[in-house]
C-alpha positions as CSV (number, residue, x, y, z in Angstrom):
1,M,60.7,34.3,15.2
2,S,58.0,34.0,12.6
3,T,57.3,36.2,9.6
4,E,54.0,37.2,8.1
5,T,54.1,34.5,5.5
6,E,54.5,31.6,7.9
7,I,51.3,29.9,9.2
8,P,51.4,28.7,12.8
9,V,51.5,24.9,13.2
10,E,48.2,24.8,15.1
11,V,46.3,26.6,12.3
12,E,47.8,24.3,9.7
13,A,46.7,21.3,11.8
14,E,43.1,22.7,12.1
15,A,42.9,23.3,8.4
16,E,44.1,19.8,7.6
17,I,41.5,18.3,10.0
18,E,38.7,20.3,8.3
19,T,39.7,19.2,4.8
20,V,39.9,15.6,5.9
21,S,36.5,15.6,7.7
22,A,34.8,17.4,4.8
23,P,33.3,15.0,2.3
24,M,34.9,15.1,-1.1
25,D,31.9,13.9,-3.2
26,D,29.6,15.9,-5.4
27,I,26.5,15.8,-3.3
28,H,24.6,19.0,-2.9
29,P,24.5,20.2,0.8
30,V,20.7,20.2,0.8
31,S,20.5,16.7,-0.6
32,R,22.5,15.3,2.3
33,Y,19.4,15.6,4.5
34,F,17.6,13.1,2.2
35,L,20.3,10.5,1.9
36,F,18.4,8.3,4.5
37,L,15.8,7.6,1.7
38,G,18.4,5.4,0.0
39,N,18.7,3.1,3.0
40,E,17.4,-0.4,2.2
41,K,15.4,-0.5,5.5
42,V,13.6,2.7,4.6
43,K,12.8,1.5,1.1
44,R,11.4,-1.8,2.3
45,N,9.3,-0.2,5.1
46,F,8.0,2.9,3.3
47,I,4.7,1.2,2.6
48,W,3.8,1.7,6.2
49,F,3.7,5.5,5.8
50,P,0.7,5.5,3.4
51,L,-0.9,2.6,5.3
52,V,-0.9,4.6,8.5
53,G,-2.2,7.6,6.5
54,M,-5.1,5.5,5.2
55,I,-6.0,4.4,8.7
56,I,-5.9,8.0,10.0
57,S,-8.1,9.1,7.0
58,I,-10.6,6.4,7.8
59,L,-10.8,7.3,11.4
60,L,-11.2,11.0,10.5
61,G,-13.9,10.0,8.0
62,L,-15.8,8.2,10.8
63,H,-15.7,11.2,13.0
64,F,-16.4,13.9,10.3
65,K,-19.2,12.6,8.0
66,Q,-19.2,13.6,4.4
67,K,-21.9,15.9,3.1
68,H,-22.5,13.8,0.0
69,P,-21.1,10.3,0.6
70,L,-20.9,7.6,-2.0
71,P,-23.5,4.8,-1.7
72,I,-20.8,2.4,-0.7
73,E,-19.9,4.6,2.2
74,E,-23.0,3.2,3.9
75,Y,-21.4,-0.3,4.0
76,I,-17.7,0.4,4.0
77,P,-16.8,3.6,5.9
78,G,-13.6,5.2,4.5
79,S,-13.8,3.5,1.2
80,W,-12.4,6.5,-0.5
81,A,-9.2,6.1,1.6
82,I,-9.0,2.4,0.7
83,Y,-9.4,3.2,-3.0
84,G,-6.6,5.8,-2.7
85,F,-4.3,3.4,-1.0
86,I,-4.9,0.7,-3.5
87,A,-4.3,3.1,-6.4
88,Y,-1.1,4.4,-4.8
89,S,0.1,0.9,-4.2
90,L,-0.6,-0.2,-7.7
91,I,1.3,2.7,-9.2
92,V,4.3,2.2,-6.9
93,L,4.4,-1.6,-7.4
94,S,4.1,-1.3,-11.2
95,A,6.9,1.2,-11.5
96,G,9.6,-1.4,-12.1
97,T,7.5,-3.1,-14.8
98,L,6.6,0.2,-16.5
99,F,10.3,1.1,-16.5
100,K,11.2,-2.1,-18.3
101,I,8.4,-1.6,-20.8
102,L,8.9,2.2,-21.4
103,G,12.6,2.5,-20.8
104,R,15.0,3.1,-23.6
105,D,18.6,1.9,-24.1
106,E,21.5,4.2,-23.6
107,S,22.1,4.7,-27.4
108,Y,18.4,5.7,-28.0
109,Y,19.3,9.4,-28.7
110,G,22.5,8.7,-30.6
111,E,26.0,10.1,-30.1
112,G,26.4,13.8,-29.4
113,G,22.7,14.4,-29.4
114,L,22.3,13.5,-33.1
115,P,19.5,11.3,-34.2
116,D,20.3,7.6,-34.2
117,P,19.4,6.1,-37.7
118,D,18.2,2.8,-36.1
119,Y,15.5,4.6,-34.2
120,S,14.9,7.8,-36.1
121,T,11.8,8.4,-38.4
122,D,13.3,11.6,-39.8
123,P,13.6,11.4,-43.6
124,M,16.9,13.4,-43.5
125,V,18.4,10.7,-41.3
126,T,16.9,7.5,-42.7
127,G,17.0,8.6,-46.4
128,E,13.5,7.4,-47.0
129,A,10.7,9.7,-48.3
130,H,7.7,10.7,-46.3
131,H,4.7,8.4,-46.8
132,D,2.0,11.0,-47.5
């Protein structure tokens, strides 16, 4: 005989299975759909996506002529797509170098959000007067 406070064994087992199968990390549910982007294979082969886009753009450019084409379009059809692909590739490939040049170390902003005297130019922090 069971009372109202007792939970049937089957319900306890189902609840236990649900908690075990549910992930215990702090990933937002919507973000789970984009986790495949962190895969190494996807990162290595992502350049094919804009390359295919460039080829499609060139083919569309051959079919639908521009009203005011650039002079180089006469010799290289779809040159605007090639320029776009080259610019995109340069930006993506230079991201690592730019991060190294422009990146700051972890103590750049100081402890607790206070200015770091090693990096600050504020006279209240450095103790030096303004150079007016």
